[in-house]
VOMINU-721350 format. One record per atom (N, C-alpha, C, O): residue number from 1; atom name; x negated, y negated, z. Coordinates in steps of 0.02 Angstrom, whole numbers, plus 32768, in hexadecimal, padded with zeros to 4 digits. Each point is the difference from the previous one (the first is absolute). Layout:
<pts>
+-----+------+------+------+------+
| seq | atom |   px |   py |   pz |
+-----+------+------+------+------+
| NUM |   CA |    X |    Y |    Z |
...
+-----+------+------+------+------+
</pts>
This chain:
<pts>
+-----+------+------+------+------+
| seq | atom |   px |   py |   pz |
+-----+------+------+------+------+
|   1 |    N | 4B7F | B4A8 | 8CC5 |
|   1 |   CA | 801E | 7FDC | 8036 |
|   1 |    C | 7FD0 | 7FCB | 801A |
|   1 |    O | 8015 | 7FC8 | 800F |
|   2 |    N | 7FAC | 8049 | 7FF7 |
|   2 |   CA | 7FCE | 7FD1 | 8018 |
|   2 |    C | 7FF9 | 7FC4 | 7FD0 |
|   2 |    O | 7FFB | 7FC7 | 8016 |
|   3 |    N | 8006 | 8047 | 7FAA |
|   3 |   CA | 7FFB | 7FCB | 7FCE |
|   3 |    C | 803C | 7FD1 | 8004 |
|   3 |    O | 7FF9 | 7FC3 | 7FFA |
|   4 |    N | 8042 | 8058 | 8010 |
|   4 |   CA | 803D | 7FD8 | 8007 |
|   4 |    C | 7FFB | 7FD2 | 803C |
|   4 |    O | 8012 | 7FC5 | 7FFD |
|   5 |    N | 7FD7 | 8056 | 803B |
|   5 |   CA | 7FF7 | 7FD7 | 803C |
|   5 |    C | 7FCD | 7FC9 | 7FF6 |
|   5 |    O | 8009 | 7FC7 | 8016 |
|   6 |    N | 7FC1 | 804A | 7FC9 |
|   6 |   CA | 7FCB | 7FCF | 7FF2 |
|   6 |    C | 801B | 7FC7 | 7FD5 |
|   6 |    O | 7FF2 | 7FC6 | 800D |
|   7 |    N | 8035 | 804B | 7FBF |
|   7 |   CA | 801D | 7FCB | 7FD5 |
|   7 |    C | 8030 | 7FD5 | 8028 |
|   7 |    O | 8002 | 7FC3 | 7FF7 |
|   8 |    N | 8026 | 805C | 8035 |
|   8 |   CA | 802F | 7FDA | 8028 |
|   8 |    C | 7FDB | 7FD0 | 802F |
|   8 |    O | 8014 | 7FC6 | 8008 |
|   9 |    N | 7FB7 | 8052 | 8018 |
|   9 |   CA | 7FDA | 7FD4 | 802D |
|   9 |    C | 7FDB | 7FC9 | 7FDA |
|   9 |    O | 7FFA | 7FC8 | 8019 |
|  10 |    N | 7FED | 8048 | 7FAC |
|  10 |   CA | 7FDF | 7FCD | 7FD8 |
|  10 |    C | 8032 | 7FCA | 7FEC |
|  10 |    O | 7FF0 | 7FC5 | 8001 |
|  11 |    N | 804E | 804F | 7FEE |
|  11 |   CA | 8034 | 7FCF | 7FF0 |
|  11 |    C | 8013 | 7FD6 | 803C |
|  11 |    O | 800B | 7FC4 | 7FFA |
|  12 |    N | 7FF7 | 805B | 8041 |
|  12 |   CA | 800F | 7FDC | 803E |
|  12 |    C | 7FCA | 7FCC | 800F |
|  12 |    O | 800F | 7FC7 | 8012 |
|  13 |    N | 7FB2 | 804D | 7FE6 |
|  13 |   CA | 7FC9 | 7FD1 | 800C |
|  13 |    C | 8003 | 7FC6 | 7FCF |
|  13 |    O | 7FF5 | 7FC7 | 8013 |
|  14 |    N | 801B | 8048 | 7FAF |
|  14 |   CA | 8006 | 7FCA | 7FCE |
|  14 |    C | 8038 | 7FD0 | 8013 |
|  14 |    O | 7FF8 | 7FC3 | 7FFC |
|  15 |    N | 8041 | 8058 | 8018 |
|  15 |   CA | 8038 | 7FD6 | 8015 |
|  15 |    C | 7FED | 7FD3 | 803B |
|  15 |    O | 800E | 7FC4 | 7FFF |
|  16 |    N | 7FD3 | 8059 | 8033 |
|  16 |   CA | 7FED | 7FDA | 803B |
|  16 |    C | 7FCE | 7FC9 | 7FF0 |
|  16 |    O | 8002 | 7FCA | 801D |
|  17 |    N | 7FD1 | 8044 | 7FB6 |
|  17 |   CA | 7FCB | 7FD0 | 7FF0 |
|  17 |    C | 8016 | 7FCA | 7FD0 |
|  17 |    O | 7FEA | 7FC7 | 8004 |
|  18 |    N | 8043 | 804B | 7FCD |
|  18 |   CA | 800E | 7FD2 | 7FC9 |
|  18 |    C | 8046 | 7FE2 | 7FFF |
|  18 |    O | 800B | 7FD0 | 7FDC |
|  19 |    N | 8023 | 804A | 804B |
|  19 |   CA | 8045 | 7FE6 | 7FFE |
|  19 |    C | 8012 | 7FE1 | 8042 |
|  19 |    O | 7FEC | 8018 | 8035 |
|  20 |    N | 803B | 7FB2 | 7FC8 |
|  20 |   CA | 8019 | 7FE3 | 803E |
|  20 |    C | 803C | 8028 | 8018 |
|  20 |    O | 8017 | 802E | 7FDD |
|  21 |    N | 8002 | 7FC2 | 805E |
|  21 |   CA | 8035 | 8029 | 801F |
|  21 |    C | 8040 | 7FFD | 7FD6 |
|  21 |    O | 8022 | 8033 | 7FF9 |
|  22 |    N | 7FF0 | 7F93 | 7FED |
|  22 |   CA | 803D | 7FFB | 7FD9 |
|  22 |    C | 7FFC | 802C | 7FC2 |
|  22 |    O | 8031 | 8020 | 7FEE |
|  23 |    N | 7F96 | 7FE1 | 7FF2 |
|  23 |   CA | 7FF7 | 802B | 7FC5 |
|  23 |    C | 8005 | 804A | 8013 |
|  23 |    O | 801C | 8028 | 7FDB |
|  24 |    N | 7FC8 | 7FEA | 8060 |
|  24 |   CA | 8004 | 8046 | 8016 |
|  24 |    C | 8048 | 8014 | 8010 |
|  24 |    O | 8015 | 8038 | 7FF1 |
|  25 |    N | 8011 | 7F9A | 802E |
|  25 |   CA | 8047 | 800F | 800E |
|  25 |    C | 8026 | 8007 | 7FBF |
|  25 |    O | 8029 | 802E | 7FF8 |
|  26 |    N | 7FCA | 7FA6 | 7FD8 |
|  26 |   CA | 8022 | 8004 | 7FBF |
|  26 |    C | 7FEF | 8043 | 7FDD |
|  26 |    O | 802C | 801F | 7FE4 |
|  27 |    N | 7F95 | 7FF6 | 801F |
|  27 |   CA | 7FEC | 803F | 7FE2 |
|  27 |    C | 8023 | 803B | 8022 |
|  27 |    O | 8017 | 802E | 7FDE |
|  28 |    N | 7FEE | 7FD0 | 8064 |
|  28 |   CA | 8023 | 8034 | 8025 |
|  28 |    C | 8049 | 8005 | 7FEA |
|  28 |    O | 801A | 8036 | 7FF6 |
|  29 |    N | 8007 | 7F90 | 8005 |
|  29 |   CA | 8046 | 8000 | 7FEB |
|  29 |    C | 8008 | 801B | 7FB9 |
|  29 |    O | 802F | 8026 | 7FF2 |
|  30 |    N | 7FA4 | 7FC7 | 7FE2 |
|  30 |   CA | 8003 | 801B | 7FBC |
|  30 |    C | 7FF6 | 804B | 7FFF |
|  30 |    O | 8024 | 8024 | 7FDD |
|  31 |    N | 7FAB | 7FF4 | 804A |
|  31 |   CA | 7FF4 | 8048 | 8002 |
|  31 |    C | 803B | 8026 | 801D |
|  31 |    O | 8013 | 8035 | 7FE6 |
|  32 |    N | 800C | 7FB0 | 804E |
|  32 |   CA | 803A | 8020 | 801E |
|  32 |    C | 803B | 7FFF | 7FD0 |
|  32 |    O | 8026 | 8030 | 7FFD |
|  33 |    N | 7FE2 | 7F9A | 7FDD |
|  33 |   CA | 8037 | 7FFA | 7FD1 |
|  33 |    C | 7FF8 | 802E | 7FC4 |
|  33 |    O | 8032 | 8014 | 7FE2 |
|  34 |    N | 7F90 | 7FFD | 800D |
|  34 |   CA | 7FF5 | 802D | 7FC7 |
|  34 |    C | 8017 | 8046 | 800E |
|  34 |    O | 800F | 8026 | 7FD2 |
|  35 |    N | 7FF5 | 7FEC | 806C |
|  35 |   CA | 8019 | 8042 | 8013 |
|  35 |    C | 804B | 7FFF | 7FF5 |
|  35 |    O | 8027 | 7FF3 | 802F |
|  36 |    N | 7FEE | 801B | 7F94 |
|  36 |   CA | 8047 | 8001 | 7FF0 |
|  36 |    C | 8016 | 7FC1 | 7FDB |
|  36 |    O | 803B | 7FF9 | 7FF1 |
|  37 |    N | 7F97 | 7FDA | 8000 |
|  37 |   CA | 8010 | 7FC2 | 7FDB |
|  37 |    C | 803B | 7FDC | 8020 |
|  37 |    O | 802F | 7FED | 7FDD |
|  38 |    N | 7FCE | 8009 | 8063 |
|  38 |   CA | 8037 | 7FDF | 8023 |
|  38 |    C | 7FF4 | 7FB6 | 8006 |
|  38 |    O | 7FC7 | 7FE9 | 8003 |
|  39 |    N | 806F | 7FF1 | 7FFE |
|  39 |   CA | 7FFB | 7FB8 | 800B |
|  39 |    C | 8006 | 7FF1 | 804A |
|  39 |    O | 7FEB | 7FCB | 8017 |
|  40 |    N | 8033 | 8063 | 8010 |
|  40 |   CA | 8005 | 7FF7 | 8048 |
|  40 |    C | 7FD5 | 8034 | 8022 |
|  40 |    O | 8001 | 803B | 7FF0 |
|  41 |    N | 7FD8 | 7FAC | 8040 |
|  41 |   CA | 7FCF | 8029 | 8022 |
|  41 |    C | 8008 | 7FF7 | 804B |
|  41 |    O | 8009 | 7FC7 | 8017 |
|  42 |    N | 7FF4 | 806E | 800F |
|  42 |   CA | 7FFA | 7FFA | 8048 |
|  42 |    C | 7FB7 | 7FFE | 8010 |
|  42 |    O | 7FD9 | 8029 | 7FE8 |
|  43 |    N | 8013 | 7FA6 | 8041 |
|  43 |   CA | 7FBA | 7FFC | 8014 |
|  43 |    C | 7FEB | 8043 | 801E |
|  43 |    O | 8026 | 801E | 8027 |
|  44 |    N | 7F9E | 7FF9 | 7FC7 |
|  44 |   CA | 7FEA | 8041 | 801A |
|  44 |    C | 7FEA | 7FFA | 8049 |
|  44 |    O | 7FC4 | 7FFD | 800F |
|  45 |    N | 806C | 8002 | 801E |
|  45 |   CA | 7FF2 | 7FFA | 8048 |
|  45 |    C | 800B | 7FB9 | 8017 |
|  45 |    O | 801D | 7FD7 | 7FDD |
|  46 |    N | 7FCB | 801B | 805F |
|  46 |   CA | 8005 | 7FBD | 801C |
|  46 |    C | 7FCC | 7FD2 | 7FE0 |
|  46 |    O | 7FD6 | 8017 | 7FD9 |
|  47 |    N | 802E | 7FAA | 8037 |
|  47 |   CA | 7FCD | 7FD2 | 7FE7 |
|  47 |    C | 7FBB | 8013 | 801C |
|  47 |    O | 7FCD | 7FF6 | 7FDE |
|  48 |    N | 8031 | 8024 | 805E |
|  48 |   CA | 7FC1 | 8019 | 801B |
|  48 |    C | 7FE5 | 8039 | 7FD6 |
|  48 |    O | 7FC4 | 8003 | 7FF2 |
|  49 |    N | 8068 | 802B | 7FF9 |
|  49 |   CA | 7FEB | 8039 | 7FD6 |
|  49 |    C | 7FE5 | 7FE7 | 7FBC |
|  49 |    O | 7FCE | 8019 | 7FE7 |
|  50 |    N | 8055 | 7FB6 | 7FFD |
|  50 |   CA | 7FE9 | 7FE3 | 7FC0 |
|  50 |    C | 7FBC | 7FE0 | 800A |
|  50 |    O | 7FD4 | 8007 | 7FD5 |
|  51 |    N | 8023 | 7FD5 | 8062 |
|  51 |   CA | 7FC1 | 7FDE | 800D |
|  51 |    C | 7FC6 | 8032 | 8005 |
|  51 |    O | 7FCB | 7FF5 | 7FE4 |
|  52 |    N | 8041 | 8041 | 803F |
|  52 |   CA | 7FCC | 8034 | 8006 |
|  52 |    C | 7FF0 | 801D | 7FBC |
|  52 |    O | 7FC6 | 800C | 7FF0 |
|  53 |    N | 806D | 7FFE | 7FE9 |
|  53 |   CA | 7FF7 | 801F | 7FBE |
|  53 |    C | 7FD6 | 7FD5 | 7FD1 |
|  53 |    O | 7FDA | 801A | 7FD7 |
|  54 |    N | 802D | 7FA3 | 802E |
|  54 |   CA | 7FDA | 7FD4 | 7FD3 |
|  54 |    C | 7FC6 | 7FDD | 8022 |
|  54 |    O | 7FDF | 7FD7 | 7FE1 |
|  55 |    N | 8014 | 8039 | 805D |
|  55 |   CA | 7FC4 | 7FE7 | 8022 |
|  55 |    C | 8005 | 7FB8 | 8018 |
|  55 |    O | 7FD3 | 7FD8 | 7FF5 |
|  56 |    N | 8065 | 8018 | 802D |
|  56 |   CA | 8008 | 7FBD | 801B |
|  56 |    C | 8029 | 8004 | 8040 |
|  56 |    O | 8004 | 8035 | 801F |
|  57 |    N | 801B | 7F94 | 7FF5 |
|  57 |   CA | 802A | 7FFE | 803C |
|  57 |    C | 8047 | 7FED | 7FEE |
|  57 |    O | 800D | 7FE5 | 7FCA |
|  58 |    N | 8021 | 802B | 8063 |
|  58 |   CA | 8048 | 7FF6 | 7FF4 |
|  58 |    C | 8011 | 7FB8 | 7FEE |
|  58 |    O | 8029 | 7FF5 | 7FD3 |
|  59 |    N | 7FBA | 7FDB | 804E |
|  59 |   CA | 8010 | 7FBA | 7FF4 |
|  59 |    C | 7FF2 | 7FED | 7FB7 |
|  59 |    O | 8027 | 7FDB | 7FE1 |
|  60 |    N | 7FA1 | 803C | 8005 |
|  60 |   CA | 7FEE | 7FF0 | 7FBB |
|  60 |    C | 802E | 8023 | 7FCE |
|  60 |    O | 800E | 7FE6 | 7FCA |
|  61 |    N | 800A | 8055 | 8047 |
|  61 |   CA | 8031 | 8023 | 7FD5 |
|  61 |    C | 8040 | 7FD7 | 7FFE |
|  61 |    O | 801D | 7FF6 | 7FCA |
|  62 |    N | 7FFB | 7FF2 | 8070 |
|  62 |   CA | 803D | 7FD8 | 8002 |
|  62 |    C | 7FF7 | 7FC0 | 7FD7 |
|  62 |    O | 802E | 7FED | 7FDB |
|  63 |    N | 7F9A | 7FF1 | 802C |
|  63 |   CA | 7FF3 | 7FC3 | 7FD9 |
|  63 |    C | 7FFE | 800F | 7FB6 |
|  63 |    O | 801A | 7FDA | 7FD7 |
|  64 |    N | 7FC7 | 805D | 8017 |
|  64 |   CA | 7FFB | 8012 | 7FB9 |
|  64 |    C | 8044 | 8010 | 7FE2 |
|  64 |    O | 800F | 7FEC | 7FC8 |
|  65 |    N | 801C | 8037 | 805E |
|  65 |   CA | 8043 | 800D | 7FE8 |
|  65 |    C | 8027 | 7FBF | 7FF7 |
|  65 |    O | 8026 | 7FF9 | 7FD1 |
|  66 |    N | 7FD0 | 7FD7 | 805D |
|  66 |   CA | 8021 | 7FBF | 7FFA |
|  66 |    C | 7FE7 | 7FDB | 7FC2 |
|  66 |    O | 8027 | 7FE0 | 7FDD |
|  67 |    N | 7F98 | 8025 | 8015 |
|  67 |   CA | 7FE4 | 7FE0 | 7FC4 |
|  67 |    C | 801D | 801F | 7FC0 |
|  67 |    O | 8010 | 7FDD | 7FD0 |
|  68 |    N | 7FF5 | 8065 | 8030 |
|  68 |   CA | 801C | 8022 | 7FC6 |
|  68 |    C | 8049 | 7FED | 7FF5 |
|  68 |    O | 8017 | 7FFA | 7FC7 |
|  69 |    N | 800D | 7FFE | 8070 |
|  69 |   CA | 8046 | 7FEB | 7FFB |
|  69 |    C | 8004 | 7FB8 | 7FE7 |
|  69 |    O | 802A | 7FF1 | 7FD6 |
|  70 |    N | 7FAC | 7FE3 | 8044 |
|  70 |   CA | 8000 | 7FBA | 7FEA |
|  70 |    C | 7FEC | 7FFA | 7FB6 |
|  70 |    O | 8017 | 7FD2 | 7FDE |
|  71 |    N | 7FC0 | 805C | 800A |
|  71 |   CA | 7FEB | 7FFF | 7FBA |
|  71 |    C | 8037 | 801B | 7FD2 |
|  71 |    O | 7FF9 | 7FFC | 7FC3 |
|  72 |    N | 803C | 801F | 805A |
|  72 |   CA | 8036 | 801A | 7FD7 |
|  72 |    C | 7FF5 | 8047 | 7FE7 |
|  72 |    O | 8024 | 8018 | 7FD4 |
|  73 |    N | 7FA9 | 800A | 8047 |
|  73 |   CA | 7FF1 | 8043 | 7FE9 |
|  73 |    C | 802B | 8035 | 8022 |
|  73 |    O | 800F | 8034 | 7FE2 |
|  74 |    N | 8004 | 7FBF | 805D |
|  74 |   CA | 8027 | 8031 | 8026 |
|  74 |    C | 8037 | 7FDE | 8028 |
|  74 |    O | 7FFE | 7FC4 | 800B |
|  75 |    N | 8032 | 8064 | 800A |
|  75 |   CA | 8030 | 7FEE | 8034 |
|  75 |    C | 7FF4 | 8030 | 8039 |
|  75 |    O | 7FEE | 803A | 7FF5 |
|  76 |    N | 801A | 7FAF | 8047 |
|  76 |   CA | 7FF0 | 8029 | 803B |
|  76 |    C | 8038 | 7FFB | 8033 |
|  76 |    O | 8013 | 7FCA | 8016 |
|  77 |    N | 8008 | 8071 | 7FFC |
|  77 |   CA | 8032 | 8004 | 8035 |
|  77 |    C | 7FEB | 8039 | 802D |
|  77 |    O | 8007 | 803B | 7FEE |
|  78 |    N | 7FDE | 7FB4 | 804C |
|  78 |   CA | 7FE7 | 8033 | 802E |
|  78 |    C | 7FC5 | 8025 | 7FE1 |
|  78 |    O | 7FCE | 7FE2 | 7FEE |
|  79 |    N | 8039 | 8060 | 800C |
|  79 |   CA | 7FCB | 8028 | 7FE0 |
|  79 |    C | 800E | 800D | 7FB7 |
|  79 |    O | 7FD7 | 801F | 7FDE |
|  80 |    N | 8061 | 7FCA | 8008 |
|  80 |   CA | 8012 | 800B | 7FBA |
|  80 |    C | 7FE6 | 7FC7 | 7FD5 |
|  80 |    O | 800D | 7FC5 | 800E |
|  81 |    N | 7FCE | 804C | 7FBF |
|  81 |   CA | 7FE3 | 7FD0 | 7FD2 |
|  81 |    C | 801F | 800B | 7FBB |
|  81 |    O | 8001 | 8038 | 7FE7 |
|  82 |    N | 8019 | 7F93 | 7FFB |
|  82 |   CA | 801A | 8005 | 7FBC |
|  82 |    C | 7FD1 | 7FD8 | 7FD3 |
|  82 |    O | 7FF5 | 7FC5 | 800A |
|  83 |    N | 7FEF | 805D | 7FC5 |
|  83 |   CA | 7FD2 | 7FE0 | 7FD2 |
|  83 |    C | 802A | 7FD7 | 7FCE |
|  83 |    O | 8026 | 801C | 7FD9 |
|  84 |    N | 7FD2 | 7FA3 | 8029 |
|  84 |   CA | 8025 | 7FD3 | 7FD3 |
|  84 |    C | 7FDB | 7FF8 | 7FBE |
|  84 |    O | 801F | 7FFE | 7FCB |
|  85 |    N | 7F9F | 7FFC | 8039 |
|  85 |   CA | 7FD8 | 7FF3 | 7FC4 |
|  85 |    C | 7FC1 | 802C | 8002 |
|  85 |    O | 7FCE | 7FED | 801D |
|  86 |    N | 8037 | 804D | 7FC3 |
|  86 |   CA | 7FC8 | 8030 | 8001 |
|  86 |    C | 7FC2 | 7FE4 | 7FDF |
|  86 |    O | 7FC8 | 800D | 8016 |
|  87 |    N | 8040 | 7FCB | 7FB5 |
|  87 |   CA | 7FC7 | 7FE2 | 7FDE |
|  87 |    C | 7FDC | 7FCF | 802E |
|  87 |    O | 7FC2 | 7FFF | 8003 |
|  88 |    N | 8063 | 7FD7 | 8021 |
|  88 |   CA | 7FE2 | 7FD0 | 802E |
|  88 |    C | 7FDD | 8025 | 8039 |
|  88 |    O | 7FC9 | 7FED | 8015 |
|  89 |    N | 8057 | 8048 | 8004 |
|  89 |   CA | 7FE1 | 8027 | 8035 |
|  89 |    C | 7FBF | 8020 | 7FE8 |
|  89 |    O | 7FCF | 8001 | 8025 |
|  90 |    N | 8031 | 8017 | 7F9D |
|  90 |   CA | 7FC3 | 801C | 7FE3 |
|  90 |    C | 7FC9 | 7FCC | 7FF7 |
|  90 |    O | 7FC5 | 800E | 800C |
|  91 |    N | 804F | 7FB6 | 7FE0 |
|  91 |   CA | 7FCF | 7FCA | 7FF8 |
|  91 |    C | 7FE1 | 7FED | 8043 |
|  91 |    O | 7FC4 | 7FF3 | 8004 |
|  92 |    N | 8064 | 800B | 8030 |
|  92 |   CA | 7FE6 | 7FF1 | 8043 |
|  92 |    C | 7FD2 | 8038 | 8017 |
|  92 |    O | 7FCB | 7FF2 | 801D |
|  93 |    N | 8048 | 804B | 7FD7 |
|  93 |   CA | 7FD6 | 8039 | 8014 |
|  93 |    C | 7FBC | 7FFE | 7FDD |
|  93 |    O | 7FCD | 8011 | 801E |
|  94 |    N | 8032 | 7FDA | 7FA3 |
|  94 |   CA | 7FC1 | 7FFD | 7FDB |
|  94 |    C | 7FDA | 7FC0 | 800C |
|  94 |    O | 7FC4 | 7FFD | 7FF2 |
|  95 |    N | 805D | 7FCE | 8027 |
|  95 |   CA | 7FDE | 7FC0 | 800A |
|  95 |    C | 7FD0 | 8001 | 803A |
|  95 |    O | 7FD3 | 7FD6 | 8004 |
|  96 |    N | 8034 | 8059 | 802A |
|  96 |   CA | 7FD4 | 8004 | 8039 |
|  96 |    C | 7FBB | 8019 | 7FF1 |
|  96 |    O | 7FD6 | 8005 | 802D |
|  97 |    N | 801D | 800C | 7F94 |
|  97 |   CA | 7FBF | 801B | 7FED |
|  97 |    C | 7FCD | 7FCA | 7FF6 |
|  97 |    O | 7FC7 | 800E | 7FF0 |
+-----+------+------+------+------+
</pts>
């Protein structure tokens, strides 16, 4: 259990240091979508909750979601996110490195 926590924290530190907020939001959406391979995802909590989870603030989460929508990777209606282009979303998630 300790090793699992250590790996999770090491991954979090890597994300915070090497990825921008849009890439972190894209990674979160991909991870949430993998749970059941769904194309439609409910955001895990409010935008504040998402911000806390990825180490940023609500305003930057909202801007990042707007950027992902403008890029054609997602559609957004309230808290429901529909992944339009999983490959593009993956490329954005990896581009923040």
